[in-house]
C-alpha positions in Angstrom: 0.0 -0.2 0.1 1.2 3.5 -1.0 0.3 6.9 0.3 -0.6 9.2 -2.2 0.3 12.8 -1.4 -2.6 14.0 -3.4 -4.9 11.9 -1.5 -3.4 12.7 1.5 -4.2 16.8 1.2 -7.7 15.8 -0.5 -8.8 14.2 2.7 -7.0 16.2 5.3 -8.5 19.4 3.2 -11.6 18.5 3.6 -11.2 17.5 7.4 -9.8 21.3 7.8 -12.9 22.5 5.7 -15.8 20.8 8.0 -13.7 21.4 11.2 -13.6 25.1 9.8 -17.6 25.3 9.3 -18.4 23.6 12.5 -15.9 25.8 14.6 -17.0 29.2 12.7 -20.3 28.1 13.2 -19.9 27.7 17.4 -17.9 30.9 17.0 -20.2 33.1 15.3 -22.7 32.2 18.2 -20.4 32.7 20.8 -19.7 36.2 19.8 -22.8 37.3 18.4 -26.4 36.4 19.8 -28.9 35.4 17.5 -32.5 36.9 17.6 -34.8 35.2 19.4 -36.4 33.7 16.4 -33.4 32.3 14.7 -32.6 30.6 18.1 -36.5 28.9 18.2 -36.0 28.2 14.4 -32.8 26.1 15.1 -34.2 24.3 18.2 -36.7 23.0 15.8 -34.5 22.2 12.7 -34.0 18.5 13.4 -37.3 17.0 13.3 -37.6 18.6 9.8 -34.2 17.2 8.7 -35.1 13.9 9.9 -38.1 14.0 7.5 -35.8 15.1 4.8 -33.7 11.9 5.2 -37.1 9.7 5.7 -40.0 10.3 3.5 -38.1 9.3 0.5 -37.5 6.0 1.9 -41.1 5.5 3.2 -42.6 7.1 -0.4 -40.0 4.3 -2.4 -41.6 1.5 0.2 -45.3 2.4 -0.8 -48.0 1.7 1.4 -45.8 -1.0 3.9 -43.5 2.0 4.3 -46.2 4.5 5.6 -48.0 1.7 7.7 -45.1 0.7 9.6 -44.1 4.4 10.2 -47.6 4.8 11.5 -46.8 1.9 13.9 -43.2 3.7 14.8 -45.2 6.3 15.8 -47.8 5.2 17.8 -45.9 2.3 19.6 -43.3 5.6 20.6 -46.0 7.6 21.6 -47.4 5.3 24.0 -44.6 3.8 25.4 -42.3 6.5 24.8 -39.4 4.0 24.3 -37.2 4.4 21.2 -35.9 0.5 21.2 -39.5 -0.4 21.2 -40.8 1.5 18.5 -37.4 0.7 16.4 -38.0 -3.0 17.0 -41.9 -2.9 16.0 -40.7 -0.9 12.8 -38.1 -3.1 11.9 -40.1 -6.1 12.6 -43.4 -4.2 10.7 -41.3 -3.9 7.6 -40.0 -7.1 7.6 -43.7 -8.8 8.0 -44.8 -6.8 6.0 -42.5 -7.5 3.3 -43.1 -11.4 3.8 -47.3 -10.4 3.5 -47.6 -7.6 0.9 
């Protein structure tokens, strides 16, 4: 195995860019106090990002995916147990794959 300088520099450059983006955001929010609406927006951002990741997979899975997702949401609402909700979702999509 040989070490290629161009590949190493590309990896280090990407690592530096990632670090600067993250550190820059933290430094900016430490130096400047964002308006209240920005703080509230950032607090609610993880939910829409998660939906953006999950929606295409649900659409590709069709009705069985949406049904399994409904079971996951119901399990989480009833039990408040993430492990149980994940287990129900995996079992549901597996069963629906066998049946549907």
